C-alpha positions in Angstrom: -177.9 -74.9 72.7 -175.9 -76.1 69.7 -175.1 -79.4 71.5 -178.8 -80.0 72.3 -179.8 -79.4 68.7 -177.1 -81.8 67.5 -178.4 -84.4 70.0 -181.9 -84.0 68.7 -180.7 -84.5 65.1 -178.8 -87.6 66.1 -181.9 -89.0 67.9 -184.0 -88.3 64.8 -181.5 -90.0 62.5 -181.4 -93.0 64.8 -185.2 -93.3 64.8 -185.3 -93.0 61.0 -182.6 -95.6 60.6 -184.8 -98.2 62.4 -188.3 -97.4 61.4 -189.0 -98.9 57.9 -189.5 -95.8 55.8 -191.4 -97.9 53.3 -194.0 -98.4 56.0 -194.4 -94.6 56.5 -193.9 -93.2 53.1 -195.4 -94.8 50.1 -194.0 -93.1 46.9 -195.7 -95.6 44.6 -199.2 -95.0 45.8 -201.5 -92.9 43.6 -205.0 -94.0 44.6 -205.2 -90.4 45.9 -202.8 -87.8 44.5 -202.6 -86.3 48.0 -200.7 -89.3 49.1 -197.8 -88.5 46.8 -196.8 -85.8 49.2 -197.9 -86.7 52.7 -196.7 -89.5 55.0 -199.3 -92.3 55.3 -199.4 -91.8 59.0 -200.6 -88.3 58.5 -203.2 -89.0 55.8 -205.7 -90.1 58.4 -205.8 -86.5 59.8 -207.1 -85.1 56.6 -210.5 -85.7 55.0 -210.0 -87.3 51.6 -212.0 -86.3 48.6 -212.9 -89.3 46.6 -213.9 -89.1 42.9 -216.3 -91.6 41.4 -215.3 -92.6 37.9 -218.4 -93.9 36.2 -219.0 -96.2 33.3 -216.6 -95.9 30.4 -217.6 -93.4 27.7 -216.0 -94.5 24.5 -216.1 -91.7 22.0 -215.1 -91.6 18.3 -211.4 -92.3 18.0 -209.2 -90.3 15.6 -208.4 -92.0 12.4 -205.0 -92.7 10.9 -204.8 -90.4 7.8 -202.3 -88.9 5.4 -204.2 -85.5 5.4 -201.6 -83.1 6.8 -203.7 -79.9 6.6 -206.2 -80.6 9.4 -204.0 -79.5 12.2 -203.8 -76.6 14.6 -202.3 -76.0 18.0 -202.6 -73.8 21.1 -200.5 -73.0 24.2 -201.3 -73.3 27.9 -199.4 -71.4 30.6 -200.2 -71.5 34.2 -199.1 -70.1 37.6 -197.3 -67.0 36.4 -197.4 -65.6 40.0 -196.5 -62.2 38.7 -195.0 -60.1 41.5 -194.1 -63.0 43.8 -191.8 -61.8 46.6 -192.0 -58.1 45.7 -191.8 -55.4 48.4 -190.6 -57.8 51.1 -188.3 -60.5 49.7 -185.2 -59.7 47.6 -186.1 -58.1 44.3 -184.7 -61.1 42.2 -187.9 -63.0 43.0 -190.0 -60.3 41.3 -187.5 -60.2 38.5 -187.8 -63.9 37.9 -191.6 -64.0 37.5 -191.5 -60.9 35.4 -188.6 -62.2 33.3 -190.2 -65.5 32.6 -193.5 -63.9 31.6 -191.6 -61.5 29.3 -189.6 -64.4 27.7 -192.7 -66.4 27.1 -194.3 -63.6 25.0 -191.0 -63.3 23.1 -191.1 -67.0 22.1 -194.7 -66.8 20.8 -193.6 -65.4 17.4 -191.7 -68.7 16.8 -194.7 -70.9 17.7 -197.7 -68.8 16.5 -200.5 -70.7 18.4 -204.2 -70.5 17.6 -204.7 -69.0 21.1 -203.2 -68.9 24.6 -204.8 -70.2 27.9 -203.5 -69.0 31.2 -205.0 -71.3 33.8 -204.7 -69.1 36.8 -202.6 -67.7 39.6 -202.0 -64.7 37.3 -200.5 -62.7 40.2 -199.2 -63.8 43.6 -201.1 -61.6 46.0 -199.7 -59.5 48.8 -196.4 -61.2 49.8 -195.0 -63.1 51.4 -198.1 -64.8 52.7 -200.8 -63.7 50.3 -203.7 -62.7 52.5 -205.0 -60.0 50.1 -204.7 -58.7 46.5 -202.0 -56.2 45.6 -203.2 -53.7 43.0 -199.6 -53.0 42.0 -199.2 -56.6 40.9 -202.4 -56.5 38.9 -201.4 -53.2 37.3 -198.0 -54.9 36.3 -200.0 -57.8 34.9 -202.2 -55.6 32.8 -199.2 -53.6 31.5 -197.6 -56.9 30.4 -200.5 -58.3 28.5 -201.3 -54.9 26.9 -197.6 -54.5 25.9 -197.8 -57.7 23.9 -201.2 -56.9 22.4 -203.2 -59.7 24.1 -206.9 -59.5 23.5 -210.1 -61.4 24.5 -210.2 -63.6 21.4 -206.6 -64.7 21.6 -205.6 -64.7 25.3 -207.9 -66.5 27.8 -206.9 -65.9 31.4 -208.6 -67.9 34.2 -208.9 -67.4 38.0 -206.5 -69.1 40.4 -206.6 -69.2 44.1 -203.9 -66.5 44.4 -206.0 -64.2 42.3 -208.9 -64.1 44.8 -207.4 -64.1 48.3 -209.4 -61.6 50.3 -211.5 -60.7 47.2 -214.8 -62.7 47.3 -216.4 -60.6 44.5 -213.4 -61.2 42.1 -213.2 -57.4 41.6 -209.4 -57.4 40.9 -209.8 -60.2 38.3 -212.7 -58.4 36.6 -210.8 -55.1 36.6 -207.4 -56.1 35.3 -207.6 -59.5 33.5 -208.3 -59.7 29.8 -211.4 -61.9 30.1 -212.6 -60.1 33.2 -212.4 -56.7 31.5 -214.1 -58.1 28.4 -217.3 -59.6 29.8 -217.0 -59.4 33.6 -217.5 -63.1 34.0 -215.4 -65.8 35.7 -216.5 -68.7 33.4 -216.6 -68.6 29.7 -216.4 -70.6 26.5 -215.0 -70.2 23.0 -215.1 -72.2 19.7 -212.5 -72.8 17.0 -214.3 -73.4 13.7 -212.6 -75.1 10.8 -213.9 -76.5 7.5 -213.3 -79.9 8.9 -215.1 -79.4 12.2 -215.5 -77.2 15.3 -213.8 -77.5 18.6 -215.2 -76.2 21.9 -213.2 -74.9 24.9 -214.7 -74.3 28.4 -213.1 -72.3 31.2 -214.2 -72.8 34.8 -213.7 -70.8 38.0 -212.4 -73.4 40.5 -211.5 -70.7 43.1 -213.0 -71.0 46.6 -214.9 -67.7 47.0 -212.0 -65.4 48.0 -211.2 -66.4 51.6 -207.8 -65.3 52.9 -204.9 -67.7 52.8 -204.8 -70.7 53.4 -208.6 -71.1 53.2 -208.8 -70.4 49.5 -205.9 -72.7 48.5 -208.3 -75.5 47.8 -210.5 -75.6 44.8 -214.3 -75.5 44.8 -216.9 -75.6 42.0 -220.2 -74.6 43.6 -223.7 -75.7 42.5 -224.3 -72.7 40.2 -220.9 -73.1 38.5 -221.6 -76.8 37.9 -225.1 -76.0 36.5 -223.5 -73.6 34.1 -220.9 -76.2 33.2 -223.6 -78.8 32.5 -225.5 -76.4 30.3 -222.4 -75.6 28.2 -221.5 -79.3 27.9 -225.0 -79.8 26.5 -224.1 -77.6 23.6 -221.1 -79.8 22.6 -222.9 -82.7 20.9 -221.8 -81.5 17.4 -218.3 -80.6 18.4 -215.4 -82.7 17.3 -213.5 -82.3 20.6 -214.2 -80.6 23.9 -211.5 -79.2 26.2 -212.1 -78.1 29.8 -209.7 -75.7 31.7 -209.5 -74.8 35.4 -206.9 -73.8 37.8 -207.3 -76.7 40.2 -207.0 -80.4 39.4 -210.0 -82.6 38.9 -209.5 -84.2 42.3 -209.6 -80.8 44.0 -212.8 -79.1 42.9 -214.9 -79.8 46.0 -217.7 -82.3 46.6 -220.6 -80.3 45.2 -223.2 -81.4 42.6 -225.3 -79.8 40.0 -229.0 -79.6 40.3 -229.1 -82.8 38.3 -227.2 -84.5 41.1 -224.0 -84.9 38.9 -220.5 -84.1 40.1 -217.7 -82.6 38.0 -216.4 -86.0 37.1 -219.9 -87.3 36.3 -220.4 -84.5 33.8 -216.9 -85.0 32.2 -217.7 -88.7 31.7 -221.3 -88.2 30.4 -220.3 -85.7 27.8 -217.1 -87.4 26.7 -214.8 -84.5 27.4 -211.5 -84.9 25.5 -209.2 -83.4 28.0 -209.1 -81.4 31.2 -206.0 -79.1 31.5 -205.1 -77.4 34.8 -202.3 -76.0 36.9 -201.9 -75.3 40.6 -199.5 -78.1 41.3 -196.5 -76.3 39.8 -195.3 -79.6 38.2 -196.5 -81.8 35.3 -198.8 -84.8 35.9 -200.9 -87.0 33.7 -204.0 -89.3 34.2 -206.4 -91.0 31.9 -209.9 -92.0 33.1 -212.8 -93.0 30.9 -211.0 -91.8 27.7 -210.5 -88.3 29.2 -207.0 -87.0 29.4 -206.2 -85.0 32.6 -203.0 -82.9 32.3 -201.3 -80.6 34.8 -198.8 -78.1 33.2 -195.6 -77.0 34.9 -195.6 -73.4 36.3 -194.3 -70.6 34.2 -193.5 -68.4 37.2 -192.6 -71.0 39.8 -190.6 -73.6 37.9 -187.0 -72.9 37.1 -186.6 -72.3 34.3 -190.2 -71.5 33.4 -192.3 -74.0 31.4 -195.4 -74.1 29.3 -197.3 -76.6 27.2 -198.1 -76.9 23.5 -201.2 -78.8 22.6 -201.8 -79.9 19.0 -204.9 -81.3 17.3 -204.1 -83.3 14.3 -207.1 -84.9 12.5 -208.8 -84.9 15.9 -205.9 -86.7 17.6 -204.3 -84.9 20.6 -200.6 -84.5 21.2 -198.8 -82.4 23.8 -195.3 -81.2 24.5 -193.9 -79.5 27.6 -191.7 -76.5 26.5 -188.9 -75.0 28.6 -188.1 -71.3 28.1 -185.1 -70.9 25.9 -184.9 -74.6 24.9 -185.0 -74.9 21.1 -186.1 -76.5 18.9 -189.6 -77.5 20.2 -190.6 -80.8 18.6 -193.8 -82.8 19.0 -194.9 -85.9 17.0 -198.5 -85.5 16.1 -199.0 -88.6 14.0 -199.2 -91.4 14.9 -200.6 -90.8 18.4 -198.6 -91.6 21.5 -199.9 -94.7 23.2 -198.3 -93.7 26.5 -200.2 -90.3 26.5 -203.8 -91.1 25.8 -206.2 -94.0 25.2 -207.8 -92.1 22.3 -205.3 -93.7 19.9 -205.2 -96.2 17.1 -203.2 -99.3 16.1 -200.9 -99.0 13.1 -202.6 -101.7 11.0 -201.9 -100.3 7.5 -198.9 -101.0 5.4 -198.2 -97.3 5.0 -198.2 -95.1 8.1 -197.9 -91.3 7.9 -195.4 -89.7 10.3 -196.0 -86.0 11.1 -194.2 -83.7 13.5 -194.6 -80.0 14.5 -191.2 -78.3 14.7 -190.7 -74.8 16.1 -187.3 -73.2 16.0 -185.6 -69.8 16.2 -183.2 -70.6 13.4 -183.4 -72.3 10.1 -183.8 -76.1 10.2 -181.3 -78.2 8.2 -182.7 -81.7 8.5 -185.5 -83.7 10.1 -185.4 -87.5 10.4 -187.4 -90.2 12.1 -186.5 -93.7 13.4 -188.6 -96.7 14.6 -187.1 -99.2 17.1 -188.2 -101.9 19.4 -186.9 -101.1 22.9 -186.9 -104.5 24.7 -184.6 -103.6 27.6 -186.5 -102.9 30.8 -183.8 -102.1 33.3 -182.7 -98.6 34.1 -179.0 -99.6 33.8 -179.6 -100.7 30.2 -181.2 -97.3 29.4 -178.2 -95.5 31.1 -175.8 -97.5 28.9 -177.8 -96.7 25.8 -177.7 -93.0 26.6 -174.0 -93.1 27.4 -173.2 -95.0 24.2 -175.3 -92.5 22.2 -173.2 -89.7 23.8 -169.8 -91.3 23.4 -170.4 -92.2 19.8 -169.9 -88.5 19.0 -166.2 -88.8 20.1 -163.7 -90.5 17.9 -160.7 -91.7 20.0 -157.9 -93.8 18.4 -157.9 -97.5 19.3 -161.2 -97.2 21.2 -164.2 -99.1 19.8 -167.3 -98.2 21.8 -169.2 -101.1 20.4 -166.9 -103.4 22.3 -167.6 -101.7 25.6 -171.4 -101.4 24.9 -172.2 -104.5 22.8 -175.6 -104.7 21.1 -176.5 -101.1 21.8 -174.7 -99.0 19.3 -176.1 -100.3 16.0 -179.8 -100.5 17.0 -179.7 -97.1 18.7 -177.8 -95.1 15.9 -179.0 -96.5 12.6 -182.0 -96.5 10.2 -182.9 -92.8 10.2 -185.4 -91.8 7.5 -185.6 -88.2 6.2 -188.8 -86.2 6.6 -189.8 -83.3 4.3 -191.3 -79.9 5.1 -195.0 -79.1 4.4 -195.2 -76.4 1.8 -198.6 -75.0 3.1 -197.9 -75.3 6.8 -194.1 -74.9 7.2 -194.1 -76.0 10.9 -195.3 -79.4 9.8 -192.8 -82.1 8.7 -193.9 -85.3 7.0 -192.6 -88.8 6.5 -193.9 -92.3 5.6 -193.3 -95.5 7.5 -193.7 -98.9 5.7 -194.8 -101.5 8.2 -194.9 -104.5 5.8 -191.8 -106.2 7.2 -192.2 -105.1 10.8 -193.6 -107.7 13.3 -196.6 -106.9 15.3 -195.9 -105.3 18.7 -195.0 -102.2 20.6 -192.4 -99.8 19.1 -191.0 -96.4 19.7 -190.8 -93.7 17.1 -188.4 -90.7 17.6 -187.7 -87.6 15.6 -184.5 -85.7 15.5 -183.7 -82.2 14.2 -180.2 -81.5 12.8 -178.9 -84.7 14.3 -180.3 -84.3 17.9 -183.2 -86.3 19.2 -186.1 -84.1 20.4 -189.2 -86.3 20.7 -190.3 -89.9 20.9 -193.6 -91.7 21.2 -194.9 -95.3 21.8 -197.0 -97.0 19.1 -198.5 -100.4 18.4 -198.1 -102.1 15.0 -200.8 -104.5 14.1 -204.2 -105.0 15.7 -204.1 -105.0 19.4 -207.2 -106.4 21.2 -205.6 -106.7 24.6 -206.8 -104.6 27.5 -204.4 -102.0 29.0 -203.3 -101.2 32.5 -203.2 -97.4 32.4 -202.2 -94.5 34.6 -198.7 -95.9 35.5 -197.9 -98.7 37.8 -200.4 -100.3 40.1 -198.9 -99.1 43.5 -196.8 -101.4 45.6 -198.4 -102.0 49.0 -196.5 -101.1 52.2 -198.2 -101.9 55.4 -197.3 -101.7 59.1 -197.6 -104.9 61.1 -200.9 -104.8 63.1 -201.8 -101.7 60.9 -204.9 -100.8 59.1 -206.0 -102.7 55.9 -205.2 -101.4 52.5 -207.6 -100.9 49.6 -206.8 -100.3 45.9 -209.6 -99.3 43.4 -208.4 -101.1 40.3 -211.0 -99.4 38.1 -208.5 -96.5 37.8 -206.0 -98.8 36.1 -208.2 -100.7 33.7 -209.0 -99.9 30.1 -210.2 -101.6 27.0 -211.2 -100.2 23.6 -214.5 -102.2 23.4 -215.3 -103.4 26.9 -216.6 -101.2 29.8 -215.5 -101.6 33.4 -218.3 -104.1 34.2 -216.9 -106.5 31.6 -213.3 -106.3 32.7 -212.2 -108.7 35.4 -209.0 -109.1 37.5 -207.3 -112.1 38.9 -204.5 -112.6 41.5 -201.6 -115.0 41.4 -198.4 -115.3 43.5 -197.0 -116.5 46.8 -199.5 -115.5 49.4 -197.4 -114.8 52.5 -198.8 -115.7 55.9 -198.4 -112.1 57.0 -201.6 -110.8 55.2 -204.9 -111.8 53.7 -205.9 -110.6 50.3 -209.1 -110.8 48.3 -211.0 -109.1 45.4 -214.4 -107.5 46.0 -216.7 -106.7 43.0 -213.8 -108.1 40.8 -212.0 -104.7 40.9 -211.4 -103.7 44.5 -208.3 -105.2 46.0 -208.2 -105.6 49.8 -205.0 -106.5 51.8 -205.3 -107.1 55.5 -202.1 -107.5 57.6 -202.1 -110.4 60.1 -201.2 -109.6 63.7 -197.7 -110.5 64.7 -196.5 -111.4 61.2 -194.3 -109.5 58.7 -192.7 -110.2 55.3 -192.5 -109.6 51.6 -194.6 -111.1 48.8 -194.8 -110.6 45.0 -198.3 -110.7 43.4 -199.3 -110.8 39.8 -202.4 -108.9 38.9 -204.0 -109.8 35.6 -206.7 -107.8 33.8 -209.0 -109.8 31.4 -211.5 -108.5 28.9 -214.6 -110.4 27.6 -212.5 -111.9 24.7 -210.1 -113.6 27.1 -207.2 -111.3 26.3 -205.1 -110.1 29.2 -202.3 -107.9 30.5 -200.4 -108.4 33.8 -198.4 -106.4 36.2 -196.4 -107.5 39.3 -196.6 -105.6 42.6 -194.8 -106.0 46.0 -196.7 -106.4 49.2 -194.5 -105.6 52.2 -195.7 -105.9 55.8 -193.1 -104.1 58.1 -192.6 -105.2 61.7 -193.3 -102.8 64.5 -190.2 -101.1 65.9 -189.4 -101.7 69.6 -187.8 -99.2 72.0 -184.6 -101.3 72.1 -184.3 -101.2 68.3 -184.6 -97.4 68.3 -181.8 -97.0 70.9 -179.6 -99.5 68.9 -180.2 -97.6 65.7 -179.4 -94.3 67.5 -176.0 -95.6 68.6 -175.3 -97.1 65.1 -176.0 -93.8 63.5 -173.9 -91.8 66.0 -170.9 -94.1 65.5 -171.3 -94.0 61.7 -171.5 -90.2 61.6 -168.4 -89.9 63.9 -166.4 -92.4 61.8 -167.3 -90.7 58.5 -166.5 -87.2 59.9 -163.0 -88.4 61.1 -162.2 -90.0 57.8 -163.4 -87.0 55.9 -161.2 -84.6 58.0 -158.2 -86.9 57.5 -158.5 -87.0 53.7 -159.3 -83.3 53.5 -156.1 -82.5 55.4 -154.2 -84.9 53.2 -155.6 -83.2 50.1 -154.8 -79.7 51.3 -151.2 -80.7 51.9 -150.6 -81.3 48.2 -149.7 -78.7 45.7 -152.3 -77.4 43.2 -150.6 -79.3 40.4 -150.7 -82.5 42.3 -154.4 -82.0 43.1 -155.2 -81.5 39.4 -153.2 -84.6 38.3 -154.7 -86.8 41.0 -158.2 -85.7 40.1 -157.6 -86.3 36.4 -156.2 -89.8 37.1 -159.2 -90.6 39.1 -161.6 -89.6 36.4 -159.7 -91.4 33.6 -159.6 -94.6 35.8 -163.4 -94.3 36.4 -164.2 -93.9 32.7 -161.7 -96.1 31.0 -159.9 -98.5 33.3 -162.9 -100.2 34.9 -164.8 -101.0 31.6 -161.6 -102.4 30.0 -160.9 -104.5 33.0 -164.4 -106.0 32.6 -163.7 -106.7 28.9 -160.4 -108.5 29.7 -162.1 -110.6 32.4 -164.9 -111.6 30.0 -162.3 -112.6 27.3 -160.4 -114.8 29.8 -163.7 -116.6 30.6 
């Protein structure tokens, strides 16, 4: 039996060594978030849910200001999964979800948020496959929130799919959750009023009517829930900002429409929602569409260690920070706004720019400083060398000058730190001032460090920037199979301009068009690539986004058409993999036996010599060779 299993593994490895993996898996593709996780050959077996992103809704942008008192913050946790693994799996699984929940409440006294939002999967459900609710988990959840004095005006807990398995009436949620006990509803709103404005928050029930697993895994906002959502959005005209919360992502809330005929995305666009925060994915993700920020927060109960998110509102500008349990200090720059986070930002076109940061720590803070720098290096190796130089600079070794090993990195990366001072009225806020008079226009990075350690950095633009932006990460590289189906990319998801809407923005294509595919633009923003039968190859295309003023931004993508694998190639690959595995195994056994024949002292000395050679000998050999040249 073992021999047959080994043979199956070898055959599988042989097939994988021949079939171009880039033609099956497409890690760059994000037209549909589902395609991050599933092989492209399997996608066709699932019905996709497409979201229509309507015309751009440009709202009022936050203003650059020195006012450091118009700031507050709140915390989002999600997917606590309390009780996961209890009663069946080893008890450490229960201890982990319980421990992380407990540790989160302990950390609150150092952050003091305005309120807390828990976006669902409060409990896990009857393990290990959660078909039904387990009242013991719900009782444990209630004991926890009561122990830490959570109440309905401070702690807002939403429904997740794990909270409704086998419970179509949501009775467990209404009996044990803070909000369910308070008003017996699964959707609700609240407002934060300040002298400088009011801020509205809307919680939705994206659960799918309590079917047993796995039916309720997917999200669903039904017609009545969307009608309620539209009604509440209609009350936000006088709100400074509007935040929406749900357990499921915006691309997993079903295909239903309100009575008005509008979908969830239509309503978000029409009412200019500031941000939609959700969970369910157990990992962080970010999108920006039509000026709305979509954020998924890492799981508190499923991530290891647990995580949560701090969201700050500073003069109507939004900043976020992902916080890991036990990791201190927590630092987030709130002014200026991060260009890489949101499109609701501003250019630094004044001579004096206020720098503000929120800093939370368990111990007394000694010093806070900021630095601005222009990071022009684009290759990952450069970034690795910068990080290594930053680390090695802490060690002083005689006759070793790190700047000789890492030229041009040490000075720019380590100098020009400017002190910041603590706000007397809000001690969590630290302030600084940046003079941009002698700084050339362009993109820069600002980073803040606490007691000498860098904790946060943001991207900003100095001077007026009228160029359009390619947003939401890279336009995906295109991987096709020879004689395969055509590929389509909706470029509207990647285009943005502060003044033009998507009907005014245009795309163009340049590059070497290989004979293995045809390519064309439809409606100026839908890219079609059609593979040609019998041809394969690689091409590089330049996609350029233009606005009505003629300004542009470009990005290169690869188009790879992979050849179809024949049976002979599969057998050849199988033999190559078999021979390679056998050779590596024999060599490994030989060196292992040779290593075991040495004394422990010889093993330590040999290992130490190898490490020293790796760290010191190779770099110095490179320096000597460069000097000889």
